[in-house]
ZALUMTOR-499775 format. One record per residue (C-alpha): z, y, x. Coordinates in Angstrom, 3 decimals. Layout:
// ZALUMTOR-499775
<r up="Z" north="Y" east="X"/>
...
This chain:
// ZALUMTOR-499775
<r up="39.136" north="85.448" east="65.235"/>
<r up="37.377" north="86.261" east="61.924"/>
<r up="34.014" north="87.913" east="62.290"/>
<r up="35.023" north="90.740" east="59.993"/>
<r up="38.020" north="91.404" east="62.323"/>
<r up="35.583" north="91.512" east="65.358"/>
<r up="33.241" north="93.998" east="63.685"/>
<r up="36.007" north="96.125" east="62.587"/>
<r up="37.467" north="96.142" east="66.198"/>
<r up="34.357" north="97.034" east="67.929"/>
<r up="33.104" north="99.555" east="65.300"/>
<r up="34.050" north="102.671" east="67.395"/>
<r up="33.402" north="103.305" east="71.131"/>
<r up="36.095" north="104.409" east="73.477"/>
<r up="35.211" north="108.056" east="73.241"/>
<r up="34.990" north="107.820" east="69.378"/>
<r up="38.512" north="106.436" east="69.296"/>
<r up="39.682" north="109.328" east="71.526"/>
<r up="37.992" north="111.788" east="69.163"/>
<r up="39.469" north="110.197" east="66.014"/>
<r up="43.005" north="110.028" east="67.452"/>
<r up="42.845" north="113.525" east="68.808"/>
<r up="41.769" north="114.822" east="65.433"/>
<r up="44.574" north="112.892" east="63.734"/>
<r up="47.137" north="114.131" east="66.101"/>
<r up="46.043" north="117.817" east="65.865"/>
<r up="45.774" north="117.584" east="62.074"/>
<r up="49.236" north="116.166" east="61.912"/>
<r up="50.854" north="118.823" east="64.148"/>
<r up="49.011" north="121.598" east="62.171"/>
<r up="50.068" north="120.173" east="58.722"/>
<r up="53.618" north="119.724" east="59.873"/>
<r up="53.769" north="123.240" east="61.274"/>
<r up="52.575" north="124.666" east="58.019"/>
<r up="54.939" north="122.592" east="55.909"/>
<r up="58.147" north="122.189" east="57.825"/>
<r up="57.619" north="123.914" east="61.285"/>
<r up="57.257" north="122.358" east="64.653"/>
<r up="59.877" north="119.952" east="65.976"/>
<r up="60.012" north="117.804" east="69.237"/>
<r up="60.227" north="114.602" east="67.243"/>
<r up="56.671" north="115.093" east="66.122"/>
<r up="55.426" north="114.827" east="69.628"/>
<r up="57.537" north="111.809" east="70.227"/>
<r up="55.903" north="110.139" east="67.076"/>
<r up="52.400" north="111.051" east="68.209"/>
<r up="53.209" north="109.874" east="71.732"/>
<r up="54.129" north="106.390" east="70.382"/>
<r up="51.316" north="106.212" east="68.032"/>
<r up="48.722" north="107.006" east="70.733"/>
<r up="50.278" north="104.765" east="73.269"/>
<r up="50.124" north="101.779" east="70.851"/>
<r up="46.612" north="102.658" east="69.755"/>
<r up="45.128" north="102.933" east="73.212"/>
<r up="47.349" north="100.509" east="75.257"/>
<r up="45.481" north="97.390" east="74.193"/>
<r up="43.733" north="95.681" east="71.274"/>
<r up="46.936" north="93.877" east="70.410"/>
<r up="49.134" north="96.931" east="70.299"/>
<r up="46.378" north="98.722" east="68.237"/>
<r up="46.654" north="95.949" east="65.610"/>
<r up="50.470" north="96.186" east="65.770"/>
<r up="50.156" north="99.942" east="65.141"/>
<r up="47.811" north="99.505" east="62.188"/>
<r up="50.207" north="97.018" east="60.611"/>
<r up="53.199" north="99.363" east="61.134"/>
<r up="51.305" north="102.453" east="59.997"/>
<r up="52.984" north="101.741" east="56.601"/>
<r up="56.343" north="102.636" east="58.004"/>
<r up="54.896" north="105.652" east="59.648"/>
<r up="53.658" north="106.747" east="56.193"/>
<r up="57.244" north="106.283" east="54.929"/>
<r up="58.694" north="108.392" east="57.730"/>
<r up="56.219" north="111.216" east="57.445"/>
<r up="56.393" north="111.534" east="53.695"/>
<r up="60.257" north="111.516" east="53.884"/>
<r up="60.134" north="114.239" east="56.499"/>
<r up="57.752" north="116.313" east="54.530"/>
<r up="60.175" north="116.335" east="51.680"/>
<r up="61.779" north="119.291" east="53.535"/>
<r up="58.871" north="121.393" east="52.365"/>
<r up="59.621" north="120.757" east="48.800"/>
<r up="63.378" north="120.469" east="48.109"/>
<r up="64.158" north="118.738" east="44.979"/>
<r up="66.571" north="121.318" east="43.831"/>
<r up="63.510" north="123.629" east="43.198"/>
<r up="62.274" north="121.257" east="40.452"/>
<r up="65.548" north="120.663" east="38.509"/>
<r up="69.310" north="121.306" east="38.122"/>
<r up="71.389" north="119.675" east="40.662"/>
<r up="74.003" north="117.195" east="39.133"/>
<r up="77.451" north="117.656" east="40.688"/>
<r up="80.361" north="117.639" east="38.346"/>
<r up="78.959" north="115.245" east="35.633"/>
<r up="78.047" north="112.611" east="38.298"/>
<r up="81.551" north="112.888" east="39.822"/>
<r up="83.213" north="112.644" east="36.385"/>
<r up="81.130" north="109.785" east="35.363"/>
<r up="81.903" north="107.925" east="38.453"/>
<r up="85.688" north="108.469" east="37.875"/>
<r up="85.330" north="107.323" east="34.251"/>
<r up="83.637" north="104.087" east="35.277"/>
<r up="85.146" north="103.248" east="38.598"/>
<r up="88.240" north="105.560" east="38.914"/>
<r up="91.311" north="104.519" east="40.708"/>
<r up="94.858" north="105.525" east="39.582"/>
<r up="96.854" north="107.110" east="42.413"/>
<r up="99.707" north="109.577" east="42.426"/>
<r up="99.535" north="109.968" east="38.789"/>
<r up="95.891" north="111.035" east="38.619"/>
<r up="92.560" north="109.167" east="38.476"/>
<r up="90.499" north="109.672" east="41.704"/>
<r up="87.073" north="108.391" east="42.744"/>
<r up="86.542" north="105.405" east="45.039"/>
<r up="85.293" north="108.025" east="47.639"/>
<r up="88.583" north="109.983" east="47.304"/>
<r up="90.651" north="106.850" east="47.520"/>
<r up="89.006" north="105.791" east="50.872"/>
<r up="89.139" north="109.327" east="52.224"/>
<r up="92.927" north="109.135" east="51.975"/>
<r up="93.085" north="105.455" east="53.233"/>
<r up="90.599" north="105.673" east="56.051"/>
<r up="91.380" north="103.984" east="59.336"/>
<r up="89.861" north="103.707" east="62.761"/>
<r up="88.837" north="99.997" east="62.328"/>
<r up="86.944" north="100.666" east="59.155"/>
<r up="85.453" north="103.876" east="60.674"/>
<r up="83.915" north="101.795" east="63.368"/>
<r up="82.808" north="98.868" east="61.269"/>
<r up="81.218" north="101.091" east="58.619"/>
<r up="79.429" north="103.158" east="61.187"/>
<r up="78.041" north="100.103" east="62.742"/>
<r up="76.793" north="98.830" east="59.358"/>
<r up="75.290" north="102.152" east="58.440"/>
<r up="73.387" north="102.130" east="61.803"/>
<r up="71.564" north="99.062" east="60.569"/>
<r up="69.725" north="100.761" east="57.695"/>
<r up="66.376" north="101.141" east="59.461"/>
<r up="66.693" north="98.860" east="62.556"/>
<r up="67.295" north="95.729" east="60.501"/>
<r up="64.281" north="96.246" east="58.181"/>
<r up="62.110" north="97.142" east="61.211"/>
<r up="63.316" north="94.150" east="63.219"/>
<r up="62.748" north="91.843" east="60.200"/>
<r up="59.237" north="93.350" east="59.855"/>
<r up="58.491" north="92.679" east="63.461"/>
<r up="59.470" north="89.090" east="63.056"/>
<r up="57.260" north="88.691" east="60.050"/>
<r up="54.345" north="90.442" east="61.748"/>
<r up="54.214" north="87.736" east="64.341"/>
<r up="55.437" north="84.708" east="62.103"/>
<r up="53.788" north="85.402" east="58.763"/>
<r up="51.177" north="88.191" east="58.556"/>
<r up="50.924" north="87.991" east="54.714"/>
<r up="54.618" north="88.256" east="54.237"/>
<r up="54.811" north="91.150" east="56.716"/>
<r up="52.431" north="93.072" east="54.405"/>
<r up="54.183" north="92.156" east="51.277"/>
<r up="57.526" north="93.191" east="52.653"/>
<r up="56.192" north="96.397" east="54.220"/>
<r up="54.407" north="97.578" east="51.118"/>
<r up="57.345" north="96.664" east="48.901"/>
<r up="59.497" north="98.742" east="51.227"/>
<r up="57.119" north="101.714" east="50.830"/>
<r up="56.896" north="101.272" east="47.151"/>
<r up="60.655" north="101.245" east="46.785"/>
<r up="60.913" north="104.462" east="48.700"/>
<r up="58.328" north="106.201" east="46.491"/>
<r up="60.339" north="105.096" east="43.493"/>
<r up="63.347" north="106.598" east="44.958"/>
<r up="61.682" north="109.767" east="45.796"/>
<r up="60.558" north="110.133" east="42.078"/>
<r up="64.086" north="109.814" east="41.097"/>
<r up="65.226" north="112.412" east="43.634"/>
<r up="62.991" north="114.956" east="41.863"/>
<r up="63.857" north="113.948" east="38.303"/>
<r up="67.530" north="113.745" east="39.101"/>
<r up="68.671" north="116.033" east="41.887"/>
<r up="72.340" north="114.857" east="42.708"/>
<r up="74.961" north="115.979" east="45.142"/>
<r up="76.666" north="113.442" east="47.357"/>
<r up="80.422" north="112.956" east="47.206"/>
<r up="81.126" north="115.032" east="50.291"/>
<r up="79.433" north="117.933" east="48.800"/>
<r up="81.908" north="117.768" east="45.850"/>
<r up="84.843" north="117.456" east="48.414"/>
<r up="83.762" north="120.340" east="50.440"/>
<r up="82.094" north="122.795" east="48.063"/>
<r up="83.191" north="121.875" east="44.501"/>
<r up="80.886" north="122.112" east="41.502"/>
<r up="79.063" north="125.186" east="42.736"/>
<r up="75.445" north="124.631" east="43.648"/>
<r up="74.736" north="126.244" east="47.067"/>
<r up="71.072" north="126.222" east="48.012"/>
<r up="70.200" north="125.428" east="51.643"/>
<r up="73.358" north="123.511" east="52.279"/>
<r up="72.895" north="121.641" east="55.592"/>
<r up="73.334" north="117.970" east="55.996"/>
<r up="76.848" north="116.588" east="56.834"/>
<r up="77.972" north="113.467" east="58.562"/>
<r up="80.957" north="113.265" east="56.127"/>
<r up="83.037" north="110.167" east="57.023"/>
<r up="80.717" north="109.079" east="59.741"/>
<r up="82.000" north="112.044" east="61.710"/>
<r up="85.009" north="109.863" east="62.326"/>
<r up="82.616" north="107.275" east="64.030"/>
<r up="81.165" north="109.912" east="66.269"/>
<r up="84.620" north="111.258" east="67.188"/>
<r up="85.784" north="107.804" east="68.097"/>
<r up="82.985" north="107.189" east="70.501"/>
<r up="82.688" north="110.770" east="71.703"/>
<r up="78.999" north="110.732" east="70.682"/>
<r up="76.877" north="112.594" east="68.238"/>
<r up="74.793" north="109.716" east="66.764"/>
<r up="75.274" north="110.519" east="63.136"/>
<r up="75.460" north="114.230" east="63.573"/>
<r up="72.010" north="114.171" east="65.081"/>
<r up="70.680" north="112.036" east="62.308"/>
<r up="72.069" north="114.150" east="59.488"/>
<r up="71.138" north="117.428" east="60.999"/>
<r up="67.581" north="116.314" east="60.261"/>
<r up="68.287" north="115.549" east="56.542"/>
<r up="65.270" north="116.059" east="54.421"/>
<r up="67.312" north="116.784" east="51.247"/>
<r up="70.993" north="117.020" east="50.826"/>
<r up="70.664" north="116.707" east="46.971"/>
<r up="69.089" north="113.260" east="47.158"/>
<r up="72.039" north="111.006" east="46.748"/>
<r up="70.766" north="109.238" east="43.695"/>
<r up="69.639" north="106.490" east="44.217"/>
<r up="70.962" north="105.293" east="47.616"/>
<r up="67.970" north="104.084" east="49.513"/>
<r up="70.377" north="103.093" east="52.373"/>
<r up="71.566" north="100.518" east="49.718"/>
<r up="68.023" north="99.601" east="48.591"/>
<r up="66.607" north="98.563" east="52.001"/>
<r up="68.894" north="95.604" east="52.583"/>
<r up="68.060" north="94.228" east="49.110"/>
<r up="64.326" north="94.057" east="50.096"/>
<r up="65.279" north="92.374" east="53.432"/>
<r up="67.524" north="89.591" east="51.826"/>
<r up="64.763" north="89.012" east="49.020"/>
<r up="62.036" north="88.400" east="51.683"/>
<r up="64.580" north="86.683" east="53.830"/>
<r up="65.273" north="84.148" east="51.013"/>
<r up="61.597" north="83.806" east="50.378"/>
<r up="60.938" north="82.936" east="54.082"/>
<r up="63.865" north="80.525" east="54.102"/>
<r up="65.599" north="82.023" east="57.187"/>
<r up="68.733" north="80.008" east="56.654"/>
<r up="71.738" north="81.250" east="58.585"/>
<r up="69.897" north="84.574" east="59.357"/>
<r up="70.170" north="85.362" east="55.583"/>
<r up="73.964" north="85.209" east="55.931"/>
<r up="73.643" north="88.067" east="58.531"/>
<r up="71.327" north="89.905" east="56.089"/>
<r up="73.688" north="89.489" east="53.203"/>
<r up="76.650" north="90.686" east="55.371"/>
<r up="74.739" north="93.768" east="56.594"/>
<r up="73.732" north="94.457" east="52.860"/>
<r up="77.436" north="94.204" east="51.667"/>
<r up="78.629" north="96.334" east="54.645"/>
<r up="76.080" north="99.043" east="54.025"/>
<r up="76.969" north="99.235" east="50.332"/>
<r up="80.658" north="99.657" east="51.210"/>
<r up="80.028" north="101.972" east="54.077"/>
<r up="78.094" north="104.289" east="51.798"/>
<r up="81.097" north="104.686" east="49.525"/>
<r up="83.666" north="104.567" east="52.212"/>
<r up="82.034" north="107.433" east="54.249"/>
<r up="81.550" north="109.592" east="51.094"/>
<r up="77.777" north="109.678" east="51.372"/>
<r up="77.263" north="107.898" east="47.943"/>
<r up="79.018" north="107.276" east="44.668"/>
<r up="79.285" north="103.590" east="43.521"/>
<r up="76.784" north="104.866" east="40.960"/>
<r up="74.316" north="105.752" east="43.742"/>
<r up="74.642" north="102.342" east="45.252"/>
<r up="73.962" north="100.642" east="41.998"/>
<r up="70.928" north="102.834" east="41.437"/>
<r up="69.661" north="102.068" east="44.901"/>
<r up="69.952" north="98.302" east="44.103"/>
<r up="68.151" north="98.851" east="40.816"/>
<r up="65.382" north="100.764" east="42.635"/>
<r up="64.961" north="97.861" east="45.098"/>
<r up="64.829" north="95.202" east="42.304"/>
<r up="62.288" north="97.386" east="40.328"/>
<r up="60.130" north="97.889" east="43.348"/>
<r up="60.093" north="94.242" east="44.144"/>
<r up="59.174" north="93.374" east="40.580"/>
<r up="56.502" north="96.131" east="40.355"/>
<r up="54.826" north="94.987" east="43.582"/>
<r up="54.821" north="91.402" east="42.396"/>
<r up="53.118" north="92.729" east="39.302"/>
<r up="50.520" north="94.742" east="41.205"/>
<r up="49.786" north="91.844" east="43.381"/>
<r up="49.044" north="89.667" east="40.423"/>
<r up="46.233" north="92.005" east="39.518"/>
<r up="44.130" north="90.494" east="42.394"/>
<r up="42.726" north="93.848" east="43.669"/>
<r up="45.891" north="94.515" east="45.752"/>
<r up="45.936" north="90.980" east="47.141"/>
<r up="42.186" north="91.365" east="48.199"/>
<r up="43.090" north="94.613" east="50.071"/>
<r up="46.017" north="93.000" east="51.823"/>
<r up="43.865" north="90.106" east="52.754"/>
<r up="41.522" north="92.485" east="54.444"/>
<r up="44.332" north="93.968" east="56.342"/>
<r up="45.565" north="90.638" east="57.527"/>
<r up="42.094" north="89.781" east="58.792"/>
<r up="41.898" north="93.107" east="60.694"/>
<r up="45.311" north="92.751" east="62.314"/>
<r up="44.638" north="89.149" east="63.574"/>
């Protein structure tokens, strides 16, 4: 083990570690209460963080590496405190009309959007398949990150930081261009209704088939209904396949490519995103990958990552 890593690991005594984590835990709960109110999930998150931090030296290093994903989750959650519709006009009709003009489908003598087409032509097989694909949006990136953490620590940090950067780029667009998802247009029309709750849309059929509330539970916690553009669901698998190809994972990349295509289709099929949202998500991912590559070339970022790598070994 590198001497720097050893020094960093023994810097704090056991009691100091307890005090530090207690302070962080209390601070997180207080800030969360002020911004978005208390929710049981916050205790679950803190329980996991404290478990990994105190269980062993190895689990603590694992937690430090995956703290990048914790930052993603917390910032996403805190968006509830500042809904993007407070910062700009929500785009509803114009996005829908642009979608139809570019990707419209002629049916029954009128032009309809791809979402409307699949709403009329949904079936149980596609309901189940698209639901399974949509469930992969976080587990696949996290599973891949776990593999990289143990296989190639440098690539793990490159992947994780790219993931975080792509999310931040997406958040910026959310606030610049608040956009309603297709299901909103289907249910409420062009009128903006502040405080509209999250909706499972076409994924409700998956829940109904299995008699479960998988997606209902997820979308009840939605941070922002009017954040359909870009589709970060569509961006994540692009990051995964990029780093999968860089790490030459062979047949595993076929799986990643299948999941990526499936999520793109599911986003449209279930009326959670327009094709335009999916394309914006892909663009966001490519932009984030390119931007991170440029930042890494500056040298200072690479030095910081090298320090993280030393600490987590």
